[in-house]
ZAMARGU-4260 file (C-alpha; in steps of 0.2 Angstrom, whole numbers, plus 5000, padded with zeros to 4 digits):
<rodrens>
0) 5034/5153/4866 | 5025/5138/4860 | 5007/5138/4856 | 4992/5127/4863 | 4975/5120/4859
5) 4963/5132/4866 | 4947/5125/4872 | 4930/5133/4868 | 4917/5139/4881 | 4902/5148/4879
10) 4899/5165/4887 | 4889/5159/4901 | 4900/5145/4905 | 4917/5158/4906 | 4906/5169/4917
15) 4903/5153/4928 | 4922/5147/4928 | 4931/5165/4932 | 4925/5163/4949 | 4935/5146/4950
20) 4949/5148/4941 | 4964/5159/4936 | 4960/5161/4917 | 4948/5151/4904 | 4961/5150/4890
25) 4977/5145/4895 | 4984/5128/4898 | 4991/5132/4918 | 4979/5140/4928 | 4974/5141/4946
30) 4962/5135/4957 | 4952/5146/4968 | 4938/5150/4978 | 4934/5131/4981 | 4931/5124/4995
35) 4949/5110/5001 | 4937/5094/4996 | 4930/5099/4981 | 4947/5102/4975 | 4953/5085/4981
40) 4939/5075/4974 | 4941/5087/4957 | 4959/5082/4957 | 4959/5063/4961 | 4942/5064/4946
45) 4955/5072/4935 | 4965/5057/4935 | 4955/5045/4925 | 4946/5056/4915 | 4949/5062/4895
50) 4941/5079/4898 | 4950/5095/4905 | 4948/5101/4923 | 4939/5115/4916 | 4927/5104/4907
55) 4923/5094/4923 | 4922/5105/4933 | 4907/5110/4924 | 4897/5095/4916 | 4899/5086/4934
60) 4904/5096/4949 | 4893/5113/4945 | 4877/5106/4950 | 4882/5095/4963 | 4873/5099/4978
65) 4886/5088/4991 | 4903/5101/4982 | 4894/5115/4987 | 4899/5124/4973 | 4882/5133/4966
70) 4884/5140/4981 | 4899/5148/4981 | 4895/5153/4963 | 4880/5164/4971 | 4887/5171/4983
75) 4906/5175/4980 | 4911/5194/4977 | 4912/5204/4962 | 4931/5201/4963 | 4935/5185/4966
80) 4954/5188/4972 | 4950/5200/4982 | 4949/5190/4999 | 4967/5184/4992 | 4976/5199/4989
85) 4969/5206/5008 | 4976/5192/5014 | 4992/5191/5005 | 4994/5211/5014 | 4994/5202/5030
90) 5009/5188/5024 | 5020/5202/5018 | 5018/5208/5032 | 5023/5194/5043 | 5035/5188/5031
95) 5045/5204/5030 | 5044/5206/5050 | 5052/5188/5053 | 5060/5186/5036 | 5060/5164/5039
100) 5058/5155/5023 | 5048/5143/5035 | 5033/5156/5030 | 5032/5150/5014 | 5028/5134/5020
105) 5011/5139/5028 | 5004/5143/5011 | 4999/5134/4994 | 4991/5133/4980 | 4982/5120/4969
110) 4987/5123/4950 | 4984/5113/4937 | 4996/5112/4920 | 4987/5103/4905 | 4997/5095/4888
115) 5010/5095/4896 | 5024/5081/4887 | 5031/5066/4898 | 5045/5075/4898 | 5041/5091/4905
120) 5028/5079/4918 | 5045/5071/4923 | 5052/5089/4929 | 5036/5095/4936 | 5035/5079/4948
125) 5054/5080/4954 | 5050/5089/4970 | 5048/5080/4986 | 5035/5088/4995 | 5023/5092/4986
130) 5007/5082/4980 | 5003/5076/4962 | 4990/5068/4952 | 4994/5064/4933 | 4983/5056/4920
135) 4983/5038/4920 | 4990/5030/4902 | 4980/5014/4911 | 4961/5023/4910 | 4964/5034/4896
140) 4965/5028/4877 | 4976/5040/4869 | 4967/5038/4853 | 4957/5057/4850 | 4963/5072/4846
145) 4966/5086/4852 | 4964/5100/4840 | 4972/5096/4821 | 4982/5082/4829 | 4984/5067/4842
150) 4990/5073/4863 | 5008/5075/4857 | 5019/5091/4859 | 5031/5098/4848 | 5045/5104/4857
155) 5052/5121/4850 | 5069/5116/4846 | 5062/5103/4833 | 5047/5115/4827 | 5062/5128/4821
160) 5074/5113/4813 | 5074/5105/4799 | 5067/5089/4805 | 5047/5097/4811 | 5039/5090/4797
165) 5046/5071/4799 | 5045/5074/4816 | 5025/5077/4814 | 5024/5063/4804 | 5031/5052/4812
170) 5021/5058/4828 | 5005/5053/4817 | 5011/5035/4810 | 5015/5031/4828 | 4997/5038/4836
175) 4989/5031/4821 | 4996/5014/4825 | 4993/5015/4843 | 4975/5018/4841 | 4972/5005/4830
180) 4980/4993/4840 | 4971/4998/4857 | 4954/4996/4849 | 4962/4979/4843 | 4966/4972/4857
185) 4950/4975/4867 | 4943/4965/4855 | 4956/4951/4857 | 4954/4953/4877 | 4936/4951/4877
190) 4934/4938/4865 | 4950/4928/4876 | 4942/4934/4893 | 4922/4933/4895 | 4912/4943/4906
195) 4907/4933/4918 | 4888/4935/4926 | 4893/4939/4943 | 4903/4957/4938 | 4894/4971/4929
200) 4897/4981/4913 | 4907/4993/4922 | 4919/4981/4927 | 4921/4971/4915 | 4924/4985/4902
205) 4935/4995/4913 | 4947/4982/4916 | 4948/4975/4898 | 4949/4992/4893 | 4966/4995/4905
210) 4972/4977/4899 | 4973/4984/4881 | 4982/5003/4888 | 4993/4993/4896 | 4998/4983/4879
215) 5000/4996/4870 | 5006/5011/4880 | 5023/5006/4874 | 5020/5016/4857 | 5017/5032/4866
220) 5033/5044/4863 | 5040/5055/4879 | 5031/5069/4868 | 5014/5064/4873 | 5004/5075/4883
225) 4998/5074/4899 | 4987/5082/4916 | 4995/5085/4930 | 4987/5093/4946 | 4997/5099/4958
230) 4997/5104/4975 | 5010/5114/4984 | 5017/5126/4996 | 5023/5141/4990 | 5042/5137/4995
235) 5040/5119/4983 | 5034/5129/4971 | 5048/5143/4972 | 5062/5127/4968 | 5053/5119/4956
240) 5052/5135/4947 | 5069/5139/4951 | 5075/5122/4944 | 5064/5122/4927 | 5074/5141/4924
245) 5089/5131/4924 | 5082/5117/4911 | 5091/5115/4895 | 5071/5112/4886 | 5062/5127/4881
250) 5045/5118/4883 | 5051/5117/4904 | 5058/5134/4904 | 5041/5141/4895 | 5030/5130/4905
255) 5039/5136/4922 | 5034/5155/4917 | 5016/5153/4911 | 5015/5144/4931 | 5023/5158/4940
260) 5013/5172/4931 | 4997/5161/4936 | 5004/5158/4953 | 5009/5176/4957 | 4987/5178/4956
265) 4985/5165/4972 | 5002/5168/4983 | 5013/5180/4975 | 5022/5184/4992 | 5027/5167/4992
270) 5037/5169/4973 | 5043/5188/4975 | 5062/5180/4974 | 5059/5168/4958 | 5065/5179/4946
275) 5075/5192/4955 | 5093/5195/4948 | 5102/5191/4964 | 5091/5177/4970 | 5082/5167/4958
280) 5090/5168/4941 | 5108/5167/4950 | 5098/5151/4958 | 5094/5145/4942 | 5111/5148/4936
285) 5120/5142/4948 | 5112/5124/4943 | 5113/5123/4925 | 5133/5127/4928 | 5134/5110/4937
290) 5124/5101/4925 | 5137/5109/4911 | 5152/5108/4921 | 5147/5086/4924 | 5140/5084/4907
295) 5160/5089/4901 | 5166/5078/4914 | 5157/5064/4907 | 5159/5065/4889 | 5173/5052/4890
300) 5166/5038/4900 | 5160/5028/4886 | 5142/5021/4877 | 5130/5007/4885 | 5132/4992/4877
305) 5123/4980/4888 | 5101/4979/4883 | 5089/4974/4892 | 5080/4973/4910 | 5090/4973/4927
310) 5087/4975/4942 | 5105/4977/4953 | 5106/4981/4971 | 5125/4989/4971 | 5127/4994/4988
315) 5118/4990/5005 | 5126/4988/5025 | 5130/4972/5028 | 5126/4972/5047 | 5109/4982/5044
320) 5101/4969/5053 | 5109/4974/5070 | 5108/4992/5065 | 5090/4991/5066 | 5089/4980/5082
325) 5098/4993/5091 | 5087/5007/5083 | 5072/4999/5086 | 5078/4997/5106 | 5084/5017/5106
330) 5066/5025/5110 | 5061/5013/5124 | 5078/5012/5132 | 5089/5024/5141 | 5105/5020/5134
335) 5114/5028/5119 | 5116/5025/5101 | 5133/5020/5101 | 5131/5007/5119 | 5115/4999/5110
340) 5125/4995/5093 | 5135/4986/5104 | 5122/4976/5115 | 5115/4972/5096 | 5132/4965/5090
345) 5131/4955/5103 | 5115/4946/5103 | 5111/4930/5096 | 5102/4928/5078 | 5088/4922/5089
350) 5086/4938/5099 | 5088/4949/5087 | 5075/4940/5077 | 5063/4942/5093 | 5069/4963/5091
355) 5065/4963/5075 | 5048/4953/5076 | 5042/4966/5090 | 5046/4979/5080 | 5037/4973/5063
360) 5023/4970/5075 | 5005/4958/5066 | 5003/4965/5050 | 4984/4965/5045 | 4988/4974/5030
365) 5002/4981/5019 | 4997/4997/5026 | 5003/4989/5043 | 5024/4995/5042 | 5037/4994/5056
370) 5042/5014/5060 | 5055/5022/5060 | 5068/5010/5064 | 5068/5004/5050 | 5076/5020/5040
375) 5092/5014/5050 | 5101/5009/5034 | 5100/5009/5016 | 5098/4998/4999 | 5105/5006/4982
380) 5096/4997/4966 | 5101/5002/4946 | 5089/4998/4938 | 5084/4995/4919 | 5067/4995/4913
385) 5055/5003/4901 | 5051/5022/4902 | 5031/5016/4905 | 5037/5007/4920 | 5048/5017/4924
390) 5036/5032/4925 | 5026/5022/4939 | 5040/5019/4951 | 5046/5035/4949 | 5032/5042/4959
395) 5039/5037/4972 | 5048/5051/4977 | 5054/5054/4997 | 5067/5040/4992 | 5081/5046/4981
400) 5077/5041/4963 | 5089/5048/4948 | 5087/5043/4931 | 5099/5046/4914 | 5091/5054/4899
405) 5078/5046/4889 | 5083/5036/4873 | 5085/5021/4861 | 5103/5015/4866 | 5097/5000/4880
410) 5085/4990/4868 | 5065/4988/4870 | 5052/4977/4879 | 5039/4969/4867 | 5025/4963/4876
415) 5020/4946/4874 | 5004/4950/4869 | 5011/4958/4852 | 5020/4943/4847 | 5003/4929/4854
420) 4994/4940/4842 | 5005/4943/4825 | 5010/4960/4830 | 5026/4961/4832 | 5035/4965/4815
425) 5024/4981/4816 | 5030/4986/4834 | 5049/4981/4828 | 5044/4995/4814 | 5040/5008/4826
430) 5054/5009/4837 | 5065/5005/4824 | 5057/5018/4815 | 5060/5029/4833 | 5076/5027/4834
435) 5084/5032/4818 | 5074/5049/4820 | 5080/5049/4836 | 5097/5047/4831 | 5096/5062/4818
440) 5087/5072/4832 | 5102/5068/4843 | 5114/5073/4830 | 5109/5090/4828 | 5099/5096/4841
445) 5107/5086/4858 | 5103/5074/4868 | 5091/5082/4878 | 5079/5088/4862 | 5083/5071/4855
450) 5072/5061/4869 | 5054/5068/4865 | 5056/5055/4852 | 5058/5038/4862 | 5044/5029/4866
455) 5039/5022/4881 | 5043/5003/4876 | 5062/5008/4878 | 5073/5004/4893 | 5078/5018/4906
460) 5092/5016/4918 | 5089/5026/4935 | 5097/5021/4952 | 5083/5020/4967 | 5090/5022/4984
465) 5077/5017/4999 | 5079/5011/5018 | 5069/4998/5021 | 5054/5007/5027 | 5053/5014/5010
470) 5058/4997/5004 | 5041/4988/5013 | 5030/5002/5006 | 5038/5003/4985 | 5039/4983/4986
475) 5023/4978/4991 | 5015/4990/4982 | 5021/4989/4966 | 5022/4972/4967 | 5001/4967/4968
480) 4990/4960/4957 | 4984/4976/4950 | 5000/4982/4946 | 5008/4983/4928 | 5017/4969/4923
485) 5033/4978/4919 | 5034/4986/4937 | 5027/4967/4945 | 5043/4962/4939 | 5055/4975/4947
490) 5048/4978/4965 | 5048/4958/4966 | 5067/4956/4959 | 5071/4971/4974 | 5065/4958/4986
495) 5074/4944/4980 | 5089/4952/4980 | 5088/4960/4999 | 5085/4943/5003 | 5096/4932/4995
500) 5110/4946/4988 | 5110/4954/5005 | 5108/4942/5016 | 5093/4951/5024 | 5084/4937/5028
505) 5074/4945/5042 | 5069/4959/5032 | 5066/4951/5016 | 5053/4938/5026 | 5044/4953/5036
510) 5040/4960/5018 | 5022/4946/5020 | 5013/4956/5006 | 5024/4953/4995 | 5015/4947/4978
515) 5023/4935/4964 | 5005/4927/4958 | 5002/4926/4939 | 4989/4936/4935 | 4981/4937/4919
520) 4969/4953/4920 | 4977/4966/4931 | 4964/4975/4936 | 4950/4965/4940 | 4950/4962/4953
525) 4952/4980/4960 | 4937/4986/4950 | 4928/4971/4959 | 4933/4979/4976 | 4931/4998/4967
530) 4912/4992/4963 | 4908/4983/4979 | 4914/5002/4991 | 4902/5011/4979 | 4887/5001/4982
535) 4891/5003/5001 | 4890/5020/5001
</rodrens>
């Protein structure tokens, strides 16, 4: 079992925490006896804080009169899980009487997952029907130690191997370089972008810090640990845990067991089948067997030869705009689908354009998106970009997204600022050293374990398949000036491909909030708006 850093709390702090968390010493714990709005606020604050969730709860929420936590602490029963146990008895009766899996969609739990590697966070965030909030590399500097080491995970497979010492030495060096570069970048960007008299220190400092963190984040390895807040239904957790037990990585399997233990303190009846031999165990084995069989069939397919980032539209429906026009008329007519498609096909381009314009409507902002008729067709993009950008794009889980293993064979990205400041040789040295260690670990322990070594600057290949409605959301959101340049470029290339490659100009031109502007301080306007909202409250 992996050993995790244990945060220290006084006896008084532990007494308070026990009323609101399922344990005070493990990296996985559940939130209990808190109003839903408090849980949401706590997770929202968590995403931009370097503190653990327990420490945030103690330092910033306990004495907040609006949260009402102090009142809850004074009036709670001696056994904080007693009410949960009573509710579970009722649930069991309902579940076994009706035997319907959908009952497990009606109850859920907040779970906090800390010290999870970025390999693990992608597994945790795989499920579509759950809410996740992960610590951000944009707002958090990973230059502080957690216990005796920086914030990186040493997988048990490497810990037991001959690579253990070299791995830790490499990670310490990488984080030393990251710490020095991010501090240096802050100084450089302060000099390059002096503070405006109209901006507060808070707005200016947050903008500069985000710019520095964005520039240097490519040094961070996949082993970098993060904190993730999750809210999910019992059914979603069951599916996640079954999938985690099928993982080839020991970290994922061990963490899944910790999650199961904590969730059974909150919603035990929802998770009775996860480790039953003829249910969850058999399901996990099925998933593992499918993976193994497919890998066996892929061994002779060859290795990648292309390097560098790319966005390729590989599949689309040529007459998508005809189908969308027919779908737009479906709910407001009395005709069958096939008749409407024939009518739309026989319309003039101007007539179809009029229908699509009515479907899109008069948009006042990018959140005003056309409805389900835009789901009538799909676009499939094959994307290669740096892992840092992928981490942001992967959050769009409702579409189909699958990725290949993280590796060092598709090249890496070097930010322009790194070159401008004469840091290219140091950057390349870390990338080259990481690539060499990756190959040694891969040769001995396999490609799955070797992923932990890979820095975020290296490229990863993944596929994103989406309908136009999803494309509106992703492309307009991820092209905004506040976004990271790496994923802004991906969004912009997707938009160009829909218009020029697929030839769907009516759809592409309706995406009026796609942004192609150049900005130097990506977060400046966003931070200004955030401060203004605070002042108006």
